[in-house]
N, C-alpha and C positions, 0 to 999 in steps of 0.2 A: 222410788230412787228419795223422796223426800221425806218418806217415814225413818229410810236407814238414816239419813243425815237428822233429825231428830235425836233419833236410839243415840250417834255418834256424840252429840252436841251433851246430851243427858248422861252420858256415862264417862264424858274425857271433854267436860267443857272448856279447858286452856287450849287442846287440840284445836276444838271448832272455834275459836278465836283467833290460832293463828293461821289458820286456814283462812276464815272470813280476811285477818290483814293481808291475806300474799294475794286475795283474789285481786284488790282495790289497791292495788301497786299501780302507778300509772309509769310506764318506759319511758316513756318521752316528759314526764313532767320538768324536766330540768329546764325544757324550752321558754316555762313561763316562773319556773320560782330565782330570779336573777332580777338584777336591777335594767338593767336595757328590757326588757321584756317590759314593767313595768311603766319604763318611760313609751316604749311602742304603740303599747298599748293605749296610753293614756289614762289612767286609772287615778290617777290624782288632779282637782279639780284644777292645782296653780299651775301643773303641769300643761293639760288645755289649756289652757287662758294664754300660755304662752307661744302654746305652738299657734295657737289662732294670731297670736300678731306674725308669726314668723310668713302665716297662710295668706291673712289680708297683707304685709306688706310685699310680698313678692306679686302678688295679684295688683295691688297698688303700683310697680314700676312699671308693670305691660298698660295700665290705663292711662299713668299720666306719659309715657312714654308716646300713648296712640292719640290720645288728643289735639283736636284741632288747635295753634296757634290762637291766643287770642280766649278762648275758651273758658267760661264762665266757672265760677267753684262750685257752684252747683252741680252742672254738667258733672263734672269729676268724680263728686261727689258720688253722686245717683248712678254715675258708669262704675264708680267702685263697688257701689253695693250692689249693682246686679251682677260683676263679676266677679264677686266673691261670697255670693250666697245665691248663684241661677240654677244652680242644680238643686238646692234649699228651696225650693220657690216652684220649681216644674213640678217634680218629683211628687210633693205633698198634693199639687194638685190634680196628679195624676191618678193617685191612692187614694183620695178625699180626708186628707191629714191637712193639718196646720203647718205651712211654710216654715223653716228654721228661723229666720232672721226676726220671728213675730212670737217663736216660741221660749228660744232661749234667748235672753239677753246678752251673753257675753260676747255673741257675734257683732251684734251694731256699734258694742263699746269699744273691741278690737279694729273693728273697720275705720271708727272715729280717731283711735289714737295710730292707726297707720296712715289715716289720712291727714292728719294734724302734721307728721313724722314729715309724709310726703311734698307736703302744699309748703310750711315753712318752715321746714329743715330739710332741702333736697341732697344739702353735701352728705347727709347721714349712709343715702343710696349711693351716692356716689364713692363714698369709700368704700362700701360694702362689695361694691366691682368690680374693685381693684384687687379687690384681695380675696383668691380662692377658696381659703379654709373659712372664713366669715359666709362668703358664697354658698360653699358647700351646705353648711349650721342650718343655713336660712331653709334651703330644700330640705332638710334633713325635717325642718319643722313643719313646711307646706304639705311635704307626704306621709309624713304622719298624721294631718289631718284628713289629708282628701284619700289617707285610704281606711279612715274610721269613719267618712262618708259616705263612700261605696257598699261598702261592708252595712250598715245599718239599711243604708235604702235598698240593697240590694234582699236582706230578707226583709223589711218591714213591707215590700213590694210582694214577696212570695208568702208572706201569712197573709196579707187582701186580698192578692186576686188567686180566684176559684178555680180548679184546674178543670181542662177542658178535654183535651186528647190524650194527655198521657197521666201520669200521676201525678203529678207537680206541674203547678206552672211553668214552662219551658223558656220562650222569649219574656216574657213582662219584666219578670224581676233582672235580667240580664240586661235590658232596655233602660229599666229605670234605675239599677246602679252605674251604665254606663253615661244618661245623662247627669246625674251625680257627682260623679266625677267630673265633667268636663260640660255642663250645663252653661258655665257662664261666659262660653265662649258667643252662645248664642243669641245671647241680650244685647242690646234692647234686639224687639224680634225685627225692626228693621234691617237687620244685616244678614237676614235669609237664611241661604246656603253658605255664603262666603267663607265664613270659617273652615270649610271642605271645600273650598275651591281648587287647589294644589294637594286633596290630600287630606287625609286625618292626620292631626296634628297628633305629635305622642303623647301628651295627656289623653286624648280621646280613645289612643290606641291601646296603651294603658291601659284606661277604666275599664274598655271591653272585654280586654284576655282578664283583669281584677274576677271583676263581677262573673266574668262567665265560669272560672276557676272555683269562686269563692259556692254561688250558684249549685253548680255539681257535686260539690264536696257535700255540703251541706245537704243535699236531697239522691244522695243513691251511697251504694254500701261502701261507700269508700272512708266517710263516717262515722260506720257502724264502730261501736266495741270501740270508742275513742272517746277518751275523755276530758274535757275542757275543747269539743272540735270548735267552737265557735270562736272560741279566743287563739286558738292557733289558728286556723284559718286569716285570726284577721293579723297576726301577730304575722304570717308567710308574708301575705295580701304588703300590709306596712315593706318590711326587707324586698318584695319586689320592687313598689313604688320608688321606694328611697335609691335603688340602682340604678333605676331607669332615671330617675330626675338627676340622679349626680351626673348618669352619661350624658344627658343633654342639657343641662344647666351648667357646665362646665366644657361641653364641647371636646367631648371626650373622644366623642365619633369622629370628629375633624380631625383630631390634631391625630390618632392612629392614622387617616389616611395620608395627612401629610407627610409625616413617618414612613411611609412605605412608598410615598413617590418618591 
């Protein structure tokens, strides 16, 4: 068959070029060729940093709300660092890599900016809470970063862990992806298992489901023949996280229950 293809390409070069072009056409390429995908995939550094600000701002709201009265500035700052980069600290330790806050200076800068806003201008977050539209935008920024983190750590763990029983490592990458998406809830480590005492929180559940879906998609026949499979998996993961985040962040589920009652 290869010899026949060579003869055809020699006698009819234009036909051969046409066939090659038709073979590499991506029927689902439209998913990635638009501005929304460029934003959700965080392709530009400026967009990534903007989403980091939203990510750390939302984490900071939880830290300042949970901080004891009279807590020092250093206590709040360290708590915020651990909350924002918990998964980025734990997972690299698992797979023998450099923790995210040490490898990427943009994260500490974003944390300091958000901490300054919460500490010196708390009215900013109070205004954000009053507007479902603005809070929804912050949730979108937050979930876009979280999707990138879960995808990155799931794939990194899959590459670092050697297969044992199956043709690819099964549980390790899923666990690393899950911790990457919610590891901050367990830091500092004196919290123990208190974060899951009343059950898994929505970010934990979505991180587990997202990491599992990405891992199985990338390591099975589901991704065979798919052009840019990683970016398409990233896009779907980001959309999934945003929908779940908006439903929980804006209490849409609770609103629906009230209407039914």
